[in-house]
Biopython code that builds the backbone (N, CA, C, O; Angstrom):
import numpy as np
from Bio.PDB.StructureBuilder import StructureBuilder

atoms = [
    (1, "MET", "N", (-49.852, 27.760, 75.709)),
    (1, "MET", "CA", (-49.635, 26.938, 77.010)),
    (1, "MET", "C", (-49.515, 27.511, 77.837)),
    (1, "MET", "O", (-49.016, 28.601, 77.562)),
    (2, "SER", "N", (-49.738, 27.358, 78.916)),
    (2, "SER", "CA", (-49.808, 27.970, 80.389)),
    (2, "SER", "C", (-48.400, 27.144, 80.335)),
    (2, "SER", "O", (-47.934, 26.198, 79.699)),
    (3, "ASN", "N", (-47.981, 28.059, 81.385)),
    (3, "ASN", "CA", (-46.800, 27.337, 82.499)),
    (3, "ASN", "C", (-47.912, 27.207, 84.027)),
    (3, "ASN", "O", (-47.663, 27.482, 85.200)),
    (4, "GLN", "N", (-48.633, 26.902, 83.653)),
    (4, "GLN", "CA", (-49.895, 26.901, 85.798)),
    (4, "GLN", "C", (-50.010, 25.879, 85.309)),
    (4, "GLN", "O", (-50.205, 25.166, 86.293)),
    (5, "ASP", "N", (-50.043, 24.995, 84.124)),
    (5, "ASP", "CA", (-50.968, 24.206, 84.107)),
    (5, "ASP", "C", (-50.455, 22.436, 84.104)),
    (5, "ASP", "O", (-50.994, 21.348, 83.904)),
    (6, "LYS", "N", (-48.893, 23.035, 84.508)),
    (6, "LYS", "CA", (-47.727, 21.750, 84.513)),
    (6, "LYS", "C", (-47.345, 21.890, 86.207)),
    (6, "LYS", "O", (-46.864, 22.853, 86.805)),
    (7, "LYS", "N", (-47.730, 20.623, 86.688)),
    (7, "LYS", "CA", (-46.983, 20.480, 87.769)),
    (7, "LYS", "C", (-46.187, 19.412, 88.547)),
    (7, "LYS", "O", (-46.336, 18.228, 88.848)),
    (8, "VAL", "N", (-44.985, 20.689, 88.789)),
    (8, "VAL", "CA", (-43.659, 19.910, 88.564)),
    (8, "VAL", "C", (-43.198, 19.698, 90.334)),
    (8, "VAL", "O", (-43.233, 20.710, 91.034)),
    (9, "ASN", "N", (-43.071, 19.288, 90.528)),
    (9, "ASN", "CA", (-42.499, 18.801, 92.010)),
    (9, "ASN", "C", (-40.741, 18.747, 92.092)),
    (9, "ASN", "O", (-40.127, 17.769, 91.665)),
    (10, "LEU", "N", (-40.026, 19.984, 92.724)),
    (10, "LEU", "CA", (-38.822, 20.577, 91.995)),
    (10, "LEU", "C", (-38.028, 19.750, 94.129)),
    (10, "LEU", "O", (-37.026, 20.038, 94.783)),
    (11, "ASP", "N", (-39.101, 18.833, 94.357)),
    (11, "ASP", "CA", (-38.264, 18.600, 96.024)),
    (11, "ASP", "C", (-37.640, 16.537, 95.505)),
    (11, "ASP", "O", (-36.666, 15.820, 95.734)),
    (12, "VAL", "N", (-38.616, 16.461, 94.945)),
    (12, "VAL", "CA", (-37.947, 15.337, 93.614)),
    (12, "VAL", "C", (-36.566, 14.760, 93.960)),
    (12, "VAL", "O", (-36.291, 14.686, 92.763)),
    (13, "ARG", "N", (-35.357, 14.243, 94.605)),
    (13, "ARG", "CA", (-34.016, 14.336, 93.863)),
    (13, "ARG", "C", (-33.972, 12.966, 93.070)),
    (13, "ARG", "O", (-34.457, 11.871, 93.357)),
    (14, "LYS", "N", (-33.542, 13.210, 92.437)),
    (14, "LYS", "CA", (-33.146, 12.109, 90.366)),
    (14, "LYS", "C", (-32.319, 11.435, 91.244)),
    (14, "LYS", "O", (-31.653, 11.948, 92.142)),
    (15, "SER", "N", (-32.403, 10.013, 90.885)),
    (15, "SER", "CA", (-31.661, 8.899, 91.730)),
    (15, "SER", "C", (-29.825, 8.787, 91.478)),
    (15, "SER", "O", (-28.977, 8.238, 92.182)),
    (16, "ARG", "N", (-29.692, 9.529, 90.224)),
    (16, "ARG", "CA", (-28.049, 9.459, 89.467)),
    (16, "ARG", "C", (-28.146, 11.132, 89.208)),
    (16, "ARG", "O", (-29.281, 11.586, 89.061)),
    (17, "PRO", "N", (-27.065, 12.007, 89.149)),
    (17, "PRO", "CA", (-25.633, 12.776, 88.338)),
    (17, "PRO", "C", (-26.622, 12.691, 87.042)),
    (17, "PRO", "O", (-26.702, 11.737, 86.269)),
    (18, "GLN", "N", (-27.666, 14.427, 86.961)),
    (18, "GLN", "CA", (-27.556, 14.739, 85.690)),
    (18, "GLN", "C", (-26.828, 15.821, 85.036)),
    (18, "GLN", "O", (-26.470, 16.916, 85.469)),
    (19, "THR", "N", (-26.633, 15.034, 83.413)),
    (19, "THR", "CA", (-25.794, 16.749, 83.004)),
    (19, "THR", "C", (-26.080, 17.553, 82.830)),
    (19, "THR", "O", (-27.300, 17.454, 82.696)),
    (20, "LEU", "N", (-25.586, 19.186, 82.608)),
    (20, "LEU", "CA", (-26.815, 20.365, 82.593)),
    (20, "LEU", "C", (-27.252, 20.518, 81.958)),
    (20, "LEU", "O", (-27.905, 21.547, 81.792)),
    (21, "ALA", "N", (-27.159, 19.463, 81.092)),
    (21, "ALA", "CA", (-27.543, 19.743, 79.443)),
    (21, "ALA", "C", (-29.103, 19.283, 79.594)),
    (21, "ALA", "O", (-30.048, 19.875, 79.072)),
    (22, "SER", "N", (-29.186, 18.181, 80.360)),
    (22, "SER", "CA", (-30.795, 18.263, 80.992)),
    (22, "SER", "C", (-31.217, 18.368, 81.839)),
    (22, "SER", "O", (-32.437, 18.206, 81.813)),
    (23, "ALA", "N", (-30.673, 18.659, 83.014)),
    (23, "ALA", "CA", (-31.076, 19.830, 83.603)),
    (23, "ALA", "C", (-32.019, 21.336, 83.401)),
    (23, "ALA", "O", (-33.041, 21.699, 83.982)),
    (24, "PHE", "N", (-31.306, 21.923, 82.468)),
    (24, "PHE", "CA", (-31.263, 22.599, 81.757)),
    (24, "PHE", "C", (-32.591, 22.778, 80.897)),
    (24, "PHE", "O", (-33.364, 23.730, 80.997)),
    (25, "GLY", "N", (-32.720, 21.686, 80.028)),
    (25, "GLY", "CA", (-34.034, 21.211, 79.226)),
    (25, "GLY", "C", (-34.645, 21.598, 80.307)),
    (25, "GLY", "O", (-34.938, 22.790, 80.405)),
    (26, "GLY", "N", (-35.102, 20.328, 81.766)),
    (26, "GLY", "CA", (-36.101, 20.842, 82.363)),
    (26, "GLY", "C", (-35.841, 21.625, 82.433)),
    (26, "GLY", "O", (-35.146, 21.602, 81.418)),
    (27, "LEU", "N", (-35.623, 23.293, 83.067)),
    (27, "LEU", "CA", (-35.353, 24.192, 83.521)),
    (27, "LEU", "C", (-36.502, 24.548, 82.445)),
    (27, "LEU", "O", (-37.664, 24.739, 82.806)),
    (28, "LEU", "N", (-36.105, 24.621, 81.129)),
    (28, "LEU", "CA", (-36.561, 25.842, 80.085)),
    (28, "LEU", "C", (-38.097, 24.913, 80.038)),
    (28, "LEU", "O", (-39.177, 25.253, 79.556)),
    (29, "GLU", "N", (-37.845, 24.086, 80.486)),
    (29, "GLU", "CA", (-39.552, 23.333, 79.502)),
    (29, "GLU", "C", (-40.487, 23.803, 80.820)),
    (29, "GLU", "O", (-41.693, 23.980, 80.646)),
    (30, "ILE", "N", (-39.811, 24.019, 82.296)),
    (30, "ILE", "CA", (-40.378, 24.605, 83.156)),
    (30, "ILE", "C", (-40.579, 26.215, 83.092)),
    (30, "ILE", "O", (-41.352, 26.808, 83.843)),
    (31, "PHE", "N", (-40.048, 26.637, 82.428)),
    (31, "PHE", "CA", (-40.505, 28.203, 82.623)),
    (31, "PHE", "C", (-41.431, 28.488, 81.170)),
    (31, "PHE", "O", (-42.120, 29.478, 80.925)),
    (32, "GLY", "N", (-41.096, 26.727, 79.919)),
    (32, "GLY", "CA", (-41.794, 27.602, 78.690)),
    (32, "GLY", "C", (-41.289, 27.928, 77.761)),
    (32, "GLY", "O", (-41.840, 27.986, 76.662)),
    (33, "ALA", "N", (-39.746, 28.307, 78.076)),
    (33, "ALA", "CA", (-38.927, 28.830, 76.737)),
    (33, "ALA", "C", (-39.221, 27.873, 75.404)),
    (33, "ALA", "O", (-39.609, 26.729, 75.637)),
    (34, "ARG", "N", (-39.092, 28.194, 74.331)),
    (34, "ARG", "CA", (-39.352, 27.717, 72.810)),
    (34, "ARG", "C", (-38.154, 27.745, 71.883)),
    (34, "ARG", "O", (-37.924, 28.843, 71.375)),
    (35, "SER", "N", (-37.325, 26.713, 71.559)),
    (35, "SER", "CA", (-36.041, 26.989, 70.462)),
    (35, "SER", "C", (-35.368, 25.580, 70.192)),
    (35, "SER", "O", (-34.139, 25.519, 70.167)),
    (36, "SER", "N", (-36.135, 24.446, 69.990)),
    (36, "SER", "CA", (-35.446, 23.538, 70.124)),
    (36, "SER", "C", (-35.991, 22.938, 68.503)),
    (36, "SER", "O", (-37.170, 22.619, 68.658)),
    (37, "ASP", "N", (-35.604, 22.699, 67.162)),
    (37, "ASP", "CA", (-35.603, 22.157, 66.590)),
    (37, "ASP", "C", (-36.745, 20.491, 66.386)),
    (37, "ASP", "O", (-37.473, 20.056, 65.493)),
    (38, "ALA", "N", (-36.400, 20.101, 67.534)),
    (38, "ALA", "CA", (-36.832, 18.792, 67.880)),
    (38, "ALA", "C", (-38.018, 19.752, 68.859)),
    (38, "ALA", "O", (-37.233, 20.365, 69.584)),
    (39, "ASP", "N", (-38.761, 19.996, 69.079)),
    (39, "ASP", "CA", (-39.753, 21.259, 70.264)),
    (39, "ASP", "C", (-41.131, 21.062, 68.346)),
    (39, "ASP", "O", (-42.091, 20.311, 68.171)),
    (40, "LEU", "N", (-40.730, 21.733, 67.739)),
    (40, "LEU", "CA", (-41.250, 22.082, 66.396)),
    (40, "LEU", "C", (-41.640, 20.936, 65.981)),
    (40, "LEU", "O", (-42.817, 20.657, 66.207)),
    (41, "ALA", "N", (-40.663, 19.780, 65.150)),
    (41, "ALA", "CA", (-41.240, 18.524, 65.026)),
    (41, "ALA", "C", (-42.514, 17.719, 65.715)),
    (41, "ALA", "O", (-43.488, 17.166, 65.203)),
    (42, "LYS", "N", (-41.904, 17.964, 67.730)),
    (42, "LYS", "CA", (-43.135, 16.927, 67.937)),
    (42, "LYS", "C", (-44.155, 18.046, 68.553)),
    (42, "LYS", "O", (-45.116, 17.477, 69.071)),
    (43, "ASN", "N", (-44.216, 19.222, 68.633)),
    (43, "ASN", "CA", (-46.212, 20.022, 68.493)),
    (43, "ASN", "C", (-45.777, 20.085, 66.726)),
    (43, "ASN", "O", (-46.058, 21.270, 66.548)),
    (44, "TRP", "N", (-45.489, 19.795, 65.913)),
    (44, "TRP", "CA", (-46.182, 20.500, 64.089)),
    (44, "TRP", "C", (-47.716, 20.132, 64.567)),
    (44, "TRP", "O", (-48.546, 20.769, 63.917)),
    (45, "LYS", "N", (-48.122, 19.499, 65.274)),
    (45, "LYS", "CA", (-50.203, 19.528, 65.007)),
    (45, "LYS", "C", (-50.454, 20.924, 65.641)),
    (45, "LYS", "O", (-51.147, 21.832, 65.182)),
    (46, "ASN", "N", (-49.517, 20.889, 67.157)),
    (46, "ASN", "CA", (-50.417, 22.528, 67.529)),
    (46, "ASN", "C", (-50.280, 23.595, 67.474)),
    (46, "ASN", "O", (-50.954, 24.468, 68.021)),
    (47, "ILE", "N", (-49.042, 23.740, 66.551)),
    (47, "ILE", "CA", (-48.357, 24.482, 66.113)),
    (47, "ILE", "C", (-48.812, 25.655, 65.008)),
    (47, "ILE", "O", (-49.092, 26.841, 65.179)),
    (48, "VAL", "N", (-48.762, 24.701, 63.623)),
    (48, "VAL", "CA", (-49.933, 24.874, 62.860)),
    (48, "VAL", "C", (-51.102, 24.505, 63.051)),
    (48, "VAL", "O", (-51.474, 23.633, 63.838)),
    (49, "SER", "N", (-52.227, 25.632, 61.807)),
    (49, "SER", "CA", (-53.753, 24.871, 61.825)),
    (49, "SER", "C", (-53.635, 23.539, 60.880)),
    (49, "SER", "O", (-52.812, 23.385, 59.978)),
    (50, "LYS", "N", (-54.618, 22.633, 61.281)),
    (50, "LYS", "CA", (-55.185, 21.913, 61.175)),
    (50, "LYS", "C", (-55.428, 21.608, 59.440)),
    (50, "LYS", "O", (-54.839, 20.656, 58.930)),
    (51, "ASP", "N", (-56.218, 22.379, 58.716)),
    (51, "ASP", "CA", (-55.224, 22.562, 57.294)),
    (51, "ASP", "C", (-54.233, 21.936, 57.163)),
    (51, "ASP", "O", (-54.311, 20.917, 56.476)),
    (52, "ILE", "N", (-52.817, 22.338, 57.822)),
    (52, "ILE", "CA", (-52.062, 22.584, 56.936)),
    (52, "ILE", "C", (-51.162, 21.100, 58.065)),
    (52, "ILE", "O", (-50.397, 20.578, 57.255)),
    (53, "SER", "N", (-51.070, 20.672, 58.844)),
    (53, "SER", "CA", (-50.801, 20.294, 59.483)),
    (53, "SER", "C", (-51.419, 18.366, 58.883)),
    (53, "SER", "O", (-50.851, 17.279, 58.981)),
    (54, "ASP", "N", (-52.932, 18.812, 58.234)),
    (54, "ASP", "CA", (-53.447, 17.614, 57.729)),
    (54, "ASP", "C", (-52.585, 16.968, 56.471)),
    (54, "ASP", "O", (-52.362, 15.783, 56.221)),
    (55, "ILE", "N", (-52.202, 18.098, 55.808)),
    (55, "ILE", "CA", (-51.691, 18.071, 54.415)),
    (55, "ILE", "C", (-50.497, 18.292, 54.401)),
    (55, "ILE", "O", (-50.318, 18.457, 53.194)),
    (56, "ALA", "N", (-49.078, 18.477, 55.095)),
    (56, "ALA", "CA", (-47.785, 18.430, 55.662)),
    (56, "ALA", "C", (-47.854, 17.825, 57.329)),
    (56, "ALA", "O", (-48.538, 17.853, 58.351)),
    (57, "ASN", "N", (-46.244, 17.121, 56.569)),
    (57, "ASN", "CA", (-45.461, 16.488, 57.807)),
    (57, "ASN", "C", (-44.160, 17.293, 57.730)),
    (57, "ASN", "O", (-44.247, 18.181, 56.883)),
    (58, "VAL", "N", (-42.718, 17.240, 58.502)),
    (58, "VAL", "CA", (-42.942, 18.092, 58.538)),
    (58, "VAL", "C", (-41.243, 17.132, 58.487)),
    (58, "VAL", "O", (-41.226, 16.522, 59.556)),
    (59, "VAL", "N", (-40.031, 16.830, 57.767)),
    (59, "VAL", "CA", (-39.246, 16.342, 57.724)),
    (59, "VAL", "C", (-38.023, 16.513, 57.898)),
    (59, "VAL", "O", (-37.377, 15.466, 57.942)),
    (60, "ALA", "N", (-37.258, 17.783, 58.055)),
    (60, "ALA", "CA", (-35.887, 18.265, 58.155)),
    (60, "ALA", "C", (-36.379, 19.343, 59.442)),
    (60, "ALA", "O", (-37.581, 19.414, 59.700)),
    (61, "VAL", "N", (-35.424, 20.132, 60.189)),
    (61, "VAL", "CA", (-34.755, 21.983, 60.412)),
    (61, "VAL", "C", (-34.061, 21.452, 60.866)),
    (61, "VAL", "O", (-33.922, 20.427, 61.533)),
    (62, "LYS", "N", (-33.447, 22.373, 60.396)),
    (62, "LYS", "CA", (-31.412, 22.591, 60.096)),
    (62, "LYS", "C", (-31.607, 24.209, 60.821)),
    (62, "LYS", "O", (-31.787, 25.304, 60.288)),
    (63, "LYS", "N", (-31.464, 23.742, 62.484)),
    (63, "LYS", "CA", (-30.638, 25.654, 62.067)),
    (63, "LYS", "C", (-29.374, 26.130, 62.519)),
    (63, "LYS", "O", (-28.350, 25.881, 63.155)),
    (64, "THR", "N", (-30.280, 27.294, 61.555)),
    (64, "THR", "CA", (-28.393, 28.468, 61.122)),
    (64, "THR", "C", (-27.458, 28.035, 62.043)),
    (64, "THR", "O", (-27.272, 27.090, 62.810)),
    (65, "ARG", "N", (-26.767, 29.402, 61.577)),
    (65, "ARG", "CA", (-25.898, 30.361, 62.730)),
    (65, "ARG", "C", (-26.204, 31.221, 62.915)),
    (65, "ARG", "O", (-25.543, 31.904, 63.697)),
    (66, "ASP", "N", (-27.370, 31.741, 62.338)),
    (66, "ASP", "CA", (-28.246, 33.305, 63.059)),
    (66, "ASP", "C", (-29.064, 33.228, 63.438)),
    (66, "ASP", "O", (-30.008, 34.014, 63.353)),
    (67, "LYS", "N", (-28.916, 31.138, 64.623)),
    (67, "LYS", "CA", (-30.482, 30.533, 65.070)),
    (67, "LYS", "C", (-32.033, 30.852, 64.444)),
    (67, "LYS", "O", (-33.071, 31.196, 65.010)),
    (68, "LYS", "N", (-31.658, 30.535, 62.773)),
    (68, "LYS", "CA", (-32.759, 30.491, 62.463)),
    (68, "LYS", "C", (-33.205, 29.376, 61.837)),
    (68, "LYS", "O", (-32.319, 28.648, 61.390)),
    (69, "PHE", "N", (-34.676, 28.931, 61.629)),
    (69, "PHE", "CA", (-34.216, 27.661, 61.815)),
    (69, "PHE", "C", (-34.895, 27.162, 59.726)),
    (69, "PHE", "O", (-35.910, 27.591, 59.176)),
    (70, "ASN", "N", (-34.071, 26.401, 59.272)),
    (70, "ASN", "CA", (-34.882, 25.648, 57.667)),
    (70, "ASN", "C", (-35.994, 24.793, 57.730)),
    (70, "ASN", "O", (-35.821, 23.624, 58.076)),
    (71, "ILE", "N", (-36.884, 25.126, 57.501)),
    (71, "ILE", "CA", (-38.178, 23.805, 57.616)),
    (71, "ILE", "C", (-38.135, 22.771, 55.950)),
    (71, "ILE", "O", (-38.229, 23.214, 54.805)),
    (72, "VAL", "N", (-37.994, 21.593, 56.317)),
    (72, "VAL", "CA", (-38.403, 20.914, 55.227)),
    (72, "VAL", "C", (-39.485, 20.586, 55.595)),
    (72, "VAL", "O", (-39.480, 19.867, 56.594)),
    (73, "LEU", "N", (-40.796, 20.924, 55.018)),
    (73, "LEU", "CA", (-41.398, 20.210, 54.441)),
    (73, "LEU", "C", (-41.780, 19.296, 53.390)),
    (73, "LEU", "O", (-41.356, 19.610, 52.278)),
    (74, "ARG", "N", (-42.741, 17.839, 53.490)),
    (74, "ARG", "CA", (-42.892, 17.130, 53.133)),
    (74, "ARG", "C", (-44.656, 16.948, 52.953)),
    (74, "ARG", "O", (-45.360, 16.424, 53.815)),
    (75, "PRO", "N", (-45.207, 17.547, 51.542)),
    (75, "PRO", "CA", (-47.172, 17.005, 51.727)),
    (75, "PRO", "C", (-47.098, 15.294, 51.554)),
    (75, "PRO", "O", (-46.280, 14.639, 50.907)),
    (76, "VAL", "N", (-48.073, 14.897, 52.245)),
    (76, "VAL", "CA", (-48.501, 13.195, 52.489)),
    (76, "VAL", "C", (-49.002, 13.002, 51.466)),
    (76, "VAL", "O", (-50.042, 12.628, 52.007)),
    (77, "SER", "N", (-49.279, 12.887, 50.183)),
    (77, "SER", "CA", (-50.058, 13.522, 48.614)),
    (77, "SER", "C", (-49.042, 14.585, 48.067)),
    (77, "SER", "O", (-48.793, 15.699, 48.526)),
    (78, "PRO", "N", (-48.360, 13.759, 46.632)),
    (78, "PRO", "CA", (-47.806, 14.736, 45.365)),
    (78, "PRO", "C", (-49.086, 15.979, 45.456)),
    (78, "PRO", "O", (-48.922, 17.116, 45.899)),
    (79, "ALA", "N", (-49.958, 15.589, 45.085)),
    (79, "ALA", "CA", (-51.345, 16.670, 44.945)),
    (79, "ALA", "C", (-51.636, 17.714, 45.936)),
    (79, "ALA", "O", (-52.375, 18.609, 45.525)),
    (80, "PHE", "N", (-51.266, 17.794, 47.024)),
    (80, "PHE", "CA", (-51.094, 18.826, 47.677)),
    (80, "PHE", "C", (-49.829, 19.656, 48.256)),
    (80, "PHE", "O", (-49.667, 20.467, 49.169)),
    (81, "ALA", "N", (-48.623, 18.759, 46.798)),
    (81, "ALA", "CA", (-47.477, 19.988, 47.427)),
    (81, "ALA", "C", (-48.211, 22.268, 46.425)),
    (81, "ALA", "O", (-47.903, 23.444, 46.613)),
    (82, "LEU", "N", (-49.167, 21.510, 45.524)),
    (82, "LEU", "CA", (-49.700, 22.826, 44.844)),
    (82, "LEU", "C", (-50.414, 23.693, 46.228)),
    (82, "LEU", "O", (-50.028, 24.855, 46.355)),
    (83, "GLU", "N", (-51.238, 23.268, 47.058)),
    (83, "GLU", "CA", (-51.535, 23.339, 47.769)),
    (83, "GLU", "C", (-51.059, 24.593, 49.002)),
    (83, "GLU", "O", (-51.281, 25.770, 49.288)),
    (84, "LEU", "N", (-49.970, 22.970, 49.628)),
    (84, "LEU", "CA", (-48.465, 23.725, 50.270)),
    (84, "LEU", "C", (-48.272, 25.173, 50.538)),
    (84, "LEU", "O", (-48.071, 25.976, 51.449)),
    (85, "SER", "N", (-48.458, 25.065, 49.130)),
    (85, "SER", "CA", (-47.346, 26.003, 48.301)),
    (85, "SER", "C", (-47.751, 26.731, 49.076)),
    (85, "SER", "O", (-47.440, 26.648, 50.264)),
    (86, "TYR", "N", (-48.920, 28.051, 48.380)),
    (86, "TYR", "CA", (-49.961, 29.089, 48.955)),
    (86, "TYR", "C", (-50.130, 29.259, 50.057)),
    (86, "TYR", "O", (-50.452, 30.352, 50.521)),
    (87, "LYS", "N", (-49.861, 27.696, 51.066)),
    (87, "LYS", "CA", (-50.004, 27.826, 52.420)),
    (87, "LYS", "C", (-48.748, 28.196, 53.351)),
    (87, "LYS", "O", (-48.803, 28.206, 54.581)),
    (88, "VAL", "N", (-47.787, 28.450, 52.710)),
    (88, "VAL", "CA", (-46.287, 28.236, 52.955)),
    (88, "VAL", "C", (-46.313, 29.517, 53.823)),
    (88, "VAL", "O", (-46.757, 29.186, 54.923)),
    (89, "GLU", "N", (-45.972, 31.085, 53.794)),
    (89, "GLU", "CA", (-46.620, 32.861, 54.655)),
    (89, "GLU", "C", (-47.196, 32.212, 55.280)),
    (89, "GLU", "O", (-46.573, 32.488, 56.305)),
    (90, "ASP", "N", (-48.077, 31.358, 55.682)),
    (90, "ASP", "CA", (-49.120, 31.463, 57.042)),
    (90, "ASP", "C", (-48.134, 30.777, 57.288)),
    (90, "ASP", "O", (-47.177, 31.436, 57.692)),
    (91, "CYS", "N", (-47.922, 29.312, 57.178)),
    (91, "CYS", "CA", (-47.405, 28.289, 58.161)),
    (91, "CYS", "C", (-45.767, 28.887, 58.620)),
    (91, "CYS", "O", (-45.014, 28.141, 59.246)),
    (92, "LYS", "N", (-45.347, 30.286, 58.233)),
    (92, "LYS", "CA", (-43.890, 30.773, 58.726)),
    (92, "LYS", "C", (-44.910, 31.952, 59.612)),
    (92, "LYS", "O", (-44.083, 32.847, 59.437)),
    (93, "ASN", "N", (-45.534, 32.350, 60.060)),
    (93, "ASN", "CA", (-46.190, 33.077, 60.272)),
    (93, "ASN", "C", (-46.641, 32.531, 61.871)),
    (93, "ASN", "O", (-46.054, 32.967, 62.862)),
    (94, "GLN", "N", (-47.609, 31.656, 61.955)),
    (94, "GLN", "CA", (-48.038, 30.429, 63.089)),
    (94, "GLN", "C", (-46.795, 30.368, 63.645)),
    (94, "GLN", "O", (-46.798, 30.971, 64.719)),
    (95, "ILE", "N", (-45.366, 29.737, 63.283)),
    (95, "ILE", "CA", (-43.945, 29.059, 63.591)),
    (95, "ILE", "C", (-43.880, 30.091, 63.842)),
    (95, "ILE", "O", (-44.593, 30.002, 64.842)),
    (96, "ASN", "N", (-43.567, 31.325, 63.802)),
    (96, "ASN", "CA", (-43.284, 32.426, 64.131)),
    (96, "ASN", "C", (-44.212, 33.450, 65.170)),
    (96, "ASN", "O", (-43.772, 34.583, 65.361)),
    (97, "LYS", "N", (-45.106, 33.162, 65.633)),
    (97, "LYS", "CA", (-46.250, 32.945, 66.239)),
    (97, "LYS", "C", (-45.530, 32.155, 67.037)),
    (97, "LYS", "O", (-44.511, 32.839, 67.133)),
    (98, "TYR", "N", (-45.306, 31.057, 67.773)),
    (98, "TYR", "CA", (-45.190, 30.255, 68.343)),
    (98, "TYR", "C", (-43.598, 30.584, 69.376)),
    (98, "TYR", "O", (-43.469, 30.229, 70.548)),
    (99, "TYR", "N", (-42.859, 31.104, 68.803)),
    (99, "TYR", "CA", (-41.837, 30.727, 69.369)),
    (99, "TYR", "C", (-41.749, 32.491, 69.752)),
    (99, "TYR", "O", (-40.967, 32.874, 70.623)),
    (100, "GLY", "N", (-42.219, 33.009, 69.352)),
    (100, "GLY", "CA", (-42.375, 35.025, 70.000)),
    (100, "GLY", "C", (-41.283, 35.231, 69.038)),
    (100, "GLY", "O", (-40.492, 35.708, 69.852)),
    (101, "TYR", "N", (-40.509, 35.239, 67.721)),
    (101, "TYR", "CA", (-39.773, 36.276, 66.834)),
    (101, "TYR", "C", (-39.775, 34.974, 65.601)),
    (101, "TYR", "O", (-40.220, 33.858, 65.332)),
    (102, "ASP", "N", (-38.603, 36.490, 64.956)),
    (102, "ASP", "CA", (-38.667, 35.778, 63.751)),
    (102, "ASP", "C", (-37.948, 34.482, 63.308)),
    (102, "ASP", "O", (-36.990, 34.742, 62.579)),
    (103, "ALA", "N", (-38.103, 33.366, 63.499)),
    (103, "ALA", "CA", (-38.291, 32.054, 63.225)),
    (103, "ALA", "C", (-37.259, 31.271, 62.050)),
    (103, "ALA", "O", (-36.076, 30.945, 61.953)),
    (104, "VAL", "N", (-37.989, 31.232, 61.582)),
    (104, "VAL", "CA", (-38.744, 30.363, 60.108)),
    (104, "VAL", "C", (-37.678, 31.571, 58.981)),
    (104, "VAL", "O", (-38.074, 32.613, 58.457)),
    (105, "ALA", "N", (-36.036, 30.835, 58.885)),
    (105, "ALA", "CA", (-35.734, 31.671, 57.263)),
    (105, "ALA", "C", (-36.524, 31.102, 56.577)),
    (105, "ALA", "O", (-37.588, 31.665, 56.319)),
    (106, "LYS", "N", (-36.207, 29.632, 56.001)),
    (106, "LYS", "CA", (-36.696, 29.042, 55.110)),
    (106, "LYS", "C", (-38.154, 28.259, 55.125)),
    (106, "LYS", "O", (-38.917, 28.667, 56.001)),
    (107, "ILE", "N", (-38.607, 27.286, 54.355)),
    (107, "ILE", "CA", (-39.197, 26.279, 53.807)),
    (107, "ILE", "C", (-39.218, 26.081, 52.837)),
    (107, "ILE", "O", (-39.524, 26.975, 52.048)),
    (108, "THR", "N", (-38.998, 25.185, 52.534)),
    (108, "THR", "CA", (-39.485, 24.633, 51.226)),
    (108, "THR", "C", (-39.868, 22.737, 51.122)),
    (108, "THR", "O", (-39.732, 21.824, 51.937)),
    (109, "ILE", "N", (-40.160, 22.769, 50.321)),
    (109, "ILE", "CA", (-41.592, 21.902, 50.357)),
    (109, "ILE", "C", (-40.201, 20.554, 49.237)),
    (109, "ILE", "O", (-39.217, 20.750, 48.525)),
    (110, "ARG", "N", (-40.768, 19.637, 49.592)),
    (110, "ARG", "CA", (-40.243, 17.989, 48.564)),
    (110, "ARG", "C", (-41.322, 17.541, 48.772)),
    (110, "ARG", "O", (-42.136, 17.546, 49.695)),
    (111, "LYS", "N", (-41.192, 16.920, 47.240)),
    (111, "LYS", "CA", (-42.367, 15.440, 47.160)),
    (111, "LYS", "C", (-41.545, 14.202, 47.073)),
    (111, "LYS", "O", (-42.092, 13.101, 47.009)),
]
sb = StructureBuilder()
sb.init_structure("model")
sb.init_model(0)
sb.init_chain("A")
sb.init_seg("    ")
for serial, (resi, resn, name, xyz) in enumerate(atoms, 1):
    if name == "N":
        sb.init_residue(resn, " ", resi, " ")
    sb.init_atom(name, np.array(xyz, "f"), 0.0, 1.0, " ", f" {name:<3s}", serial, name[0])
structure = sb.get_structure()
């Protein structure tokens, strides 16, 4: 995901005052910082490979105290649970690659 593709007009003033969280959130998006658990759920299909995203959905993402994620996946069908269990390590590696650091503490599969 390239930051040069985004066209951001910084000269436009918002009609209402912004909270600090929304202002910094916009700045982090401009610079491409990825640290949100909502970002993981929103971009799930782009983060992991197609074979994983076709058989599993993100159910919950919790951030631990050490800034790592505990991710709960649910297979689309219970028949895919075994196949998904074999692909957990690949999924973990792809998520870590997306965030650029060791972001995943644990991935759990719920049927």
